[in-house]
MARTISE-208904 format. One record per residue (C-alpha): residue in one letter; x negated, y, z. Coordinates in nm, 4 decimals, always signed. Layout:
<site><type>a</type><px>X</px><py>Y</py><pz>Z</pz></site>
...
This chain:
<site><type>l</type><px>+0.3354</px><py>+1.6855</py><pz>+1.6970</pz></site>
<site><type>r</type><px>+0.5695</px><py>+1.7811</py><pz>+1.4866</pz></site>
<site><type>s</type><px>+0.7843</px><py>+1.5120</py><pz>+1.2495</pz></site>
<site><type>v</type><px>+1.0340</px><py>+1.5326</py><pz>+0.9095</pz></site>
<site><type>e</type><px>+1.2588</px><py>+1.2606</py><pz>+0.9214</pz></site>
<site><type>r</type><px>+1.4525</px><py>+1.1569</py><pz>+0.6068</pz></site>
<site><type>s</type><px>+1.6777</px><py>+0.8235</py><pz>+0.4804</pz></site>
<site><type>a</type><px>+1.6451</px><py>+0.5861</py><pz>+0.2738</pz></site>
<site><type>g</type><px>+2.0029</px><py>+0.4269</py><pz>+0.2410</pz></site>
<site><type>a</type><px>+2.0279</px><py>+0.3091</py><pz>+0.6369</pz></site>
<site><type>l</type><px>+1.7072</px><py>+0.3001</py><pz>+0.6454</pz></site>
<site><type>d</type><px>+1.5219</px><py>+0.5885</py><pz>+0.8562</pz></site>
<site><type>v</type><px>+1.1760</px><py>+0.7334</py><pz>+0.7401</pz></site>
<site><type>i</type><px>+0.9904</px><py>+0.9952</py><pz>+1.0204</pz></site>
<site><type>v</type><px>+0.6723</px><py>+1.1538</py><pz>+0.9208</pz></site>
<site><type>s</type><px>+0.4635</px><py>+1.2681</py><pz>+1.2140</pz></site>
<site><type>y</type><px>+0.1854</px><py>+1.5038</py><pz>+1.1243</pz></site>
<site><type>l</type><px>-0.0214</px><py>+1.7390</py><pz>+1.3590</pz></site>
<site><type>p</type><px>-0.0010</px><py>+2.0639</py><pz>+1.2121</pz></site>
<site><type>e</type><px>-0.3141</px><py>+2.2069</py><pz>+1.3008</pz></site>
<site><type>r</type><px>-0.3865</px><py>+1.8585</py><pz>+1.0643</pz></site>
<site><type>v</type><px>-0.1116</px><py>+1.8603</py><pz>+0.8074</pz></site>
<site><type>r</type><px>+0.0890</px><py>+2.1485</py><pz>+0.6296</pz></site>
<site><type>r</type><px>+0.4327</px><py>+2.1184</py><pz>+0.6779</pz></site>
<site><type>a</type><px>+0.5073</px><py>+2.0919</py><pz>+0.3261</pz></site>
<site><type>r</type><px>+0.2518</px><py>+1.8687</py><pz>+0.2831</pz></site>
<site><type>a</type><px>+0.4389</px><py>+1.6031</py><pz>+0.5387</pz></site>
<site><type>r</type><px>+0.7953</px><py>+1.7804</py><pz>+0.3853</pz></site>
<site><type>e</type><px>+0.6048</px><py>+1.5692</py><pz>+0.0322</pz></site>
<site><type>a</type><px>+0.4503</px><py>+1.2973</py><pz>+0.2546</pz></site>
<site><type>a</type><px>+0.8336</px><py>+1.2169</py><pz>+0.3210</pz></site>
<site><type>h</type><px>+0.9472</px><py>+1.2279</py><pz>-0.0362</pz></site>
<site><type>d</type><px>+0.6989</px><py>+1.0314</py><pz>-0.1608</pz></site>
<site><type>a</type><px>+0.7359</px><py>+0.7340</py><pz>+0.1830</pz></site>
<site><type>v</type><px>+1.1122</px><py>+0.7655</py><pz>+0.1166</pz></site>
<site><type>r</type><px>+1.0592</px><py>+0.7261</py><pz>-0.2894</pz></site>
<site><type>t</type><px>+0.8071</px><py>+0.3726</py><pz>-0.1911</pz></site>
<site><type>m</type><px>+1.0552</px><py>+0.2440</py><pz>+0.0118</pz></site>
<site><type>r</type><px>+1.3219</px><py>+0.2643</py><pz>-0.2056</pz></site>
<site><type>a</type><px>+1.1934</px><py>+0.1277</py><pz>-0.4841</pz></site>
<site><type>l</type><px>+0.9817</px><py>-0.1754</py><pz>-0.3166</pz></site>
<site><type>s</type><px>+1.2919</px><py>-0.2616</py><pz>-0.1113</pz></site>
<site><type>e</type><px>+1.4859</px><py>-0.2668</py><pz>-0.4601</pz></site>
<site><type>a</type><px>+1.2034</px><py>-0.4486</py><pz>-0.5916</pz></site>
<site><type>f</type><px>+1.1011</px><py>-0.7035</py><pz>-0.3141</pz></site>
<site><type>g</type><px>+1.4455</px><py>-0.7149</py><pz>-0.1076</pz></site>
<site><type>a</type><px>+1.5448</px><py>-0.4969</py><pz>+0.1612</pz></site>
<site><type>y</type><px>+1.3823</px><py>-0.3586</py><pz>+0.4558</pz></site>
<site><type>p</type><px>+1.3920</px><py>-0.5594</py><pz>+0.7798</pz></site>
<site><type>y</type><px>+1.4258</px><py>-0.3027</py><pz>+0.9866</pz></site>
<site><type>p</type><px>+1.6539</px><py>+0.0113</py><pz>+1.0624</pz></site>
<site><type>e</type><px>+1.3356</px><py>+0.2723</py><pz>+1.0752</pz></site>
<site><type>v</type><px>+0.9633</px><py>+0.3145</py><pz>+0.9210</pz></site>
<site><type>d</type><px>+0.7285</px><py>+0.5540</py><pz>+1.0776</pz></site>
<site><type>l</type><px>+0.4308</px><py>+0.7294</py><pz>+0.8402</pz></site>
<site><type>v</type><px>+0.2096</px><py>+0.9375</py><pz>+1.0792</pz></site>
<site><type>l</type><px>-0.0811</px><py>+1.1753</py><pz>+0.8443</pz></site>
<site><type>t</type><px>-0.3953</px><py>+1.1774</py><pz>+1.0090</pz></site>
<site><type>g</type><px>-0.7773</px><py>+1.2973</py><pz>+0.8614</pz></site>
<site><type>f</type><px>-0.9199</px><py>+1.0015</py><pz>+0.8344</pz></site>
<site><type>g</type><px>-1.2793</px><py>+1.0628</py><pz>+0.6873</pz></site>
<site><type>g</type><px>-1.3691</px><py>+0.7557</py><pz>+0.6153</pz></site>
<site><type>f</type><px>-1.0784</px><py>+0.5412</py><pz>+0.4734</pz></site>
<site><type>g</type><px>-0.7036</px><py>+0.6167</py><pz>+0.3751</pz></site>
<site><type>g</type><px>-0.4901</px><py>+0.3733</py><pz>+0.6284</pz></site>
<site><type>m</type><px>-0.3795</px><py>+0.1809</py><pz>+0.8669</pz></site>
<site><type>e</type><px>-0.0716</px><py>-0.0417</py><pz>+0.8418</pz></site>
<site><type>y</type><px>+0.1244</px><py>-0.2352</py><pz>+1.1067</pz></site>
<site><type>p</type><px>+0.5037</px><py>-0.3242</py><pz>+1.1474</pz></site>
<site><type>t</type><px>+0.6831</px><py>-0.0188</py><pz>+1.1473</pz></site>
<site><type>v</type><px>+0.4712</px><py>+0.2204</py><pz>+1.1679</pz></site>
<site><type>v</type><px>+0.1654</px><py>+0.3359</py><pz>+0.8934</pz></site>
<site><type>f</type><px>-0.1174</px><py>+0.5932</py><pz>+0.9391</pz></site>
<site><type>s</type><px>-0.2124</px><py>+0.7723</py><pz>+0.6017</pz></site>
<site><type>t</type><px>-0.4225</px><py>+1.0353</py><pz>+0.4870</pz></site>
<site><type>p</type><px>-0.1393</px><py>+1.2690</py><pz>+0.3643</pz></site>
<site><type>d</type><px>-0.1685</px><py>+1.1489</py><pz>-0.0419</pz></site>
<site><type>r</type><px>+0.0930</px><py>+0.9718</py><pz>-0.2618</pz></site>
<site><type>p</type><px>-0.1455</px><py>+0.6698</py><pz>-0.3336</pz></site>
<site><type>t</type><px>-0.2301</px><py>+0.5967</py><pz>-0.0019</pz></site>
<site><type>i</type><px>+0.1279</px><py>+0.6279</py><pz>+0.1473</pz></site>
<site><type>a</type><px>+0.1885</px><py>+0.4367</py><pz>-0.0989</pz></site>
<site><type>h</type><px>-0.0271</px><py>+0.1388</py><pz>+0.0026</pz></site>
<site><type>e</type><px>+0.0143</px><py>+0.1372</py><pz>+0.3072</pz></site>
<site><type>l</type><px>+0.3864</px><py>+0.0551</py><pz>+0.3022</pz></site>
<site><type>a</type><px>+0.3613</px><py>-0.1803</py><pz>+0.0290</pz></site>
<site><type>h</type><px>+0.1856</px><py>-0.3255</py><pz>+0.3273</pz></site>
<site><type>q</type><px>+0.4810</px><py>-0.3241</py><pz>+0.5101</pz></site>
<site><type>w</type><px>+0.5614</px><py>-0.6359</py><pz>+0.2455</pz></site>
<site><type>f</type><px>+0.2488</px><py>-0.7509</py><pz>+0.1846</pz></site>
<site><type>y</type><px>+0.1319</px><py>-0.8864</py><pz>+0.4672</pz></site>
<site><type>g</type><px>+0.4567</px><py>-0.7725</py><pz>+0.6574</pz></site>
<site><type>t</type><px>+0.7446</px><py>-0.9710</py><pz>+0.5340</pz></site>
<site><type>v</type><px>+0.5800</px><py>-1.1594</py><pz>+0.2923</pz></site>
<site><type>g</type><px>+0.2914</px><py>-1.2535</py><pz>+0.4991</pz></site>
<site><type>n</type><px>-0.0505</px><py>-1.4176</py><pz>+0.4692</pz></site>
<site><type>d</type><px>-0.3521</px><py>-1.4888</py><pz>+0.6705</pz></site>
<site><type>q</type><px>-0.5093</px><py>-1.1261</py><pz>+0.6525</pz></site>
<site><type>y</type><px>-0.8706</px><py>-1.2828</py><pz>+0.7836</pz></site>
<site><type>h</type><px>-0.9454</px><py>-1.5974</py><pz>+0.5520</pz></site>
<site><type>e</type><px>-0.6945</px><py>-1.4656</py><pz>+0.2129</pz></site>
<site><type>p</type><px>-0.7162</px><py>-1.0722</py><pz>+0.2463</pz></site>
<site><type>w</type><px>-0.6643</px><py>-1.0419</py><pz>-0.1145</pz></site>
<site><type>l</type><px>-0.3767</px><py>-1.1296</py><pz>-0.0950</pz></site>
<site><type>n</type><px>-0.2000</px><py>-0.8244</py><pz>+0.1056</pz></site>
<site><type>e</type><px>-0.4208</px><py>-0.5734</py><pz>-0.0138</pz></site>
<site><type>s</type><px>-0.4065</px><py>-0.6784</py><pz>-0.4016</pz></site>
<site><type>f</type><px>-0.0599</px><py>-0.6879</py><pz>-0.4172</pz></site>
<site><type>a</type><px>-0.0015</px><py>-0.3825</py><pz>-0.1352</pz></site>
<site><type>t</type><px>-0.2627</px><py>-0.1629</py><pz>-0.4067</pz></site>
<site><type>w</type><px>-0.0170</px><py>-0.3519</py><pz>-0.7421</pz></site>
<site><type>a</type><px>+0.3270</px><py>-0.2441</py><pz>-0.6078</pz></site>
<site><type>a</type><px>+0.2156</px><py>+0.0728</py><pz>-0.4867</pz></site>
<site><type>q</type><px>+0.2469</px><py>+0.2019</py><pz>-0.8613</pz></site>
<site><type>l</type><px>+0.6143</px><py>+0.0560</py><pz>-0.8631</pz></site>
<site><type>p</type><px>+0.7526</px><py>+0.3913</py><pz>-0.7083</pz></site>
<site><type>f</type><px>+0.5864</px><py>+0.6269</py><pz>-1.0183</pz></site>
<site><type>g</type><px>+0.5922</px><py>+0.4544</py><pz>-1.2979</pz></site>
<site><type>p</type><px>+0.4176</px><py>+0.0531</py><pz>-1.2502</pz></site>
<site><type>q</type><px>+0.0817</px><py>-0.0864</py><pz>-1.3569</pz></site>
<site><type>v</type><px>+0.1363</px><py>-0.2751</py><pz>-1.6709</pz></site>
<site><type>g</type><px>-0.2141</px><py>-0.4134</py><pz>-1.7860</pz></site>
<site><type>c</type><px>-0.5762</px><py>-0.4117</py><pz>-1.6870</pz></site>
<site><type>s</type><px>-0.8478</px><py>-0.2994</py><pz>-1.8757</pz></site>
<site><type>g</type><px>-1.0681</px><py>-0.4802</py><pz>-1.5973</pz></site>
<site><type>i</type><px>-1.3004</px><py>-0.4229</py><pz>-1.3452</pz></site>
<site><type>s</type><px>-1.6694</px><py>-0.4101</py><pz>-1.1883</pz></site>
<site><type>w</type><px>-1.7652</px><py>-0.7427</py><pz>-1.0483</pz></site>
<site><type>p</type><px>-1.9910</px><py>-0.6423</py><pz>-0.7960</pz></site>
<site><type>s</type><px>-2.2159</px><py>-0.9978</py><pz>-0.7683</pz></site>
<site><type>d</type><px>-2.2016</px><py>-1.3386</py><pz>-0.8714</pz></site>
<site><type>r</type><px>-2.1357</px><py>-1.4600</py><pz>-0.5006</pz></site>
<site><type>a</type><px>-1.8188</px><py>-1.1837</py><pz>-0.5343</pz></site>
<site><type>a</type><px>-1.5035</px><py>-1.3936</py><pz>-0.5521</pz></site>
<site><type>l</type><px>-1.1932</px><py>-1.2465</py><pz>-0.4758</pz></site>
<site><type>t</type><px>-1.0660</px><py>-1.5451</py><pz>-0.2407</pz></site>
<site><type>n</type><px>-1.3248</px><py>-1.4639</py><pz>+0.0027</pz></site>
<site><type>d</type><px>-1.2334</px><py>-1.4573</py><pz>+0.3646</pz></site>
<site><type>m</type><px>-1.3162</px><py>-1.1538</py><pz>+0.5457</pz></site>
<site><type>g</type><px>-1.6393</px><py>-1.3535</py><pz>+0.6550</pz></site>
<site><type>y</type><px>-1.7696</px><py>-1.2312</py><pz>+0.3748</pz></site>
<site><type>w</type><px>-1.6709</px><py>-0.8978</py><pz>+0.3596</pz></site>
<site><type>a</type><px>-1.7923</px><py>-0.8251</py><pz>+0.6216</pz></site>
<site><type>a</type><px>-2.1394</px><py>-0.8900</py><pz>+0.5387</pz></site>
<site><type>h</type><px>-2.0889</px><py>-0.7632</py><pz>+0.1823</pz></site>
<site><type>p</type><px>-1.8628</px><py>-0.4094</py><pz>+0.2612</pz></site>
<site><type>t</type><px>-1.9981</px><py>-0.1826</py><pz>-0.0538</pz></site>
<site><type>q</type><px>-1.7838</px><py>-0.5136</py><pz>-0.2904</pz></site>
<site><type>y</type><px>-1.4593</px><py>-0.5385</py><pz>-0.0973</pz></site>
<site><type>g</type><px>-1.2945</px><py>-0.2766</py><pz>-0.3249</pz></site>
<site><type>l</type><px>-1.2786</px><py>-0.5851</py><pz>-0.5005</pz></site>
<site><type>v</type><px>-0.9546</px><py>-0.7141</py><pz>-0.2861</pz></site>
<site><type>y</type><px>-0.7833</px><py>-0.4107</py><pz>-0.3641</pz></site>
<site><type>d</type><px>-0.8290</px><py>-0.3409</py><pz>-0.7476</pz></site>
<site><type>g</type><px>-0.9386</px><py>-0.6759</py><pz>-0.8640</pz></site>
<site><type>g</type><px>-0.6504</px><py>-0.8456</py><pz>-0.7901</pz></site>
<site><type>a</type><px>-0.4000</px><py>-0.5785</py><pz>-0.8309</pz></site>
<site><type>c</type><px>-0.6253</px><py>-0.5523</py><pz>-1.1977</pz></site>
<site><type>m</type><px>-0.4587</px><py>-0.9708</py><pz>-1.2229</pz></site>
<site><type>l</type><px>-0.1346</px><py>-0.8683</py><pz>-1.1629</pz></site>
<site><type>a</type><px>-0.1183</px><py>-0.5483</py><pz>-1.3821</pz></site>
<site><type>d</type><px>-0.1975</px><py>-0.7962</py><pz>-1.6332</pz></site>
<site><type>l</type><px>+0.0389</px><py>-1.0627</py><pz>-1.5559</pz></site>
<site><type>a</type><px>+0.3093</px><py>-0.7620</py><pz>-1.5211</pz></site>
<site><type>e</type><px>+0.1676</px><py>-0.6957</py><pz>-1.8752</pz></site>
<site><type>r</type><px>+0.2092</px><py>-1.1102</py><pz>-1.9698</pz></site>
<site><type>f</type><px>+0.5857</px><py>-1.1520</py><pz>-1.8103</pz></site>
<site><type>g</type><px>+0.7235</px><py>-0.7783</py><pz>-1.8684</pz></site>
<site><type>s</type><px>+0.7143</px><py>-0.5526</py><pz>-1.6012</pz></site>
<site><type>e</type><px>+1.0945</px><py>-0.6281</py><pz>-1.4744</pz></site>
<site><type>r</type><px>+1.0730</px><py>-1.0129</py><pz>-1.4695</pz></site>
<site><type>f</type><px>+0.7245</px><py>-0.9641</py><pz>-1.3249</pz></site>
<site><type>v</type><px>+0.8725</px><py>-0.7936</py><pz>-1.0237</pz></site>
């Protein structure tokens, strides 16, 4: 196991990886992306309340990542890293009931993940998966309809992007 350490002001960003799965150059890029993300999200939503965040680069095949307070696991691609780090605010410091309202943390994390690299303003629409699919369904529904679960990420992020367009991005943030 190897690590790359960077700082974002007073925040230490530690990126850990297995060299047989992730090249050192990619781990350094991931560290740069993580610092950029943490700075942008701290500026937008308030300072990150902990002195350190850890990013563990993985080789997940079926999904991109998983978040926990102060540590995230992610494939080494920029959008996933930013999404998983955005969870430090959405569900982390802002909080919500992840079982009953998964759209809140997933939609906000999806939309917020774009802030460091050019915010999403406006949305041309999404494909609704079924008549029973509602953005506000709980995890019981999504567990029974896993192929429709992308709606909690993309549907809510689309709505937030439309709100950002109506209010103006700076005002909305």
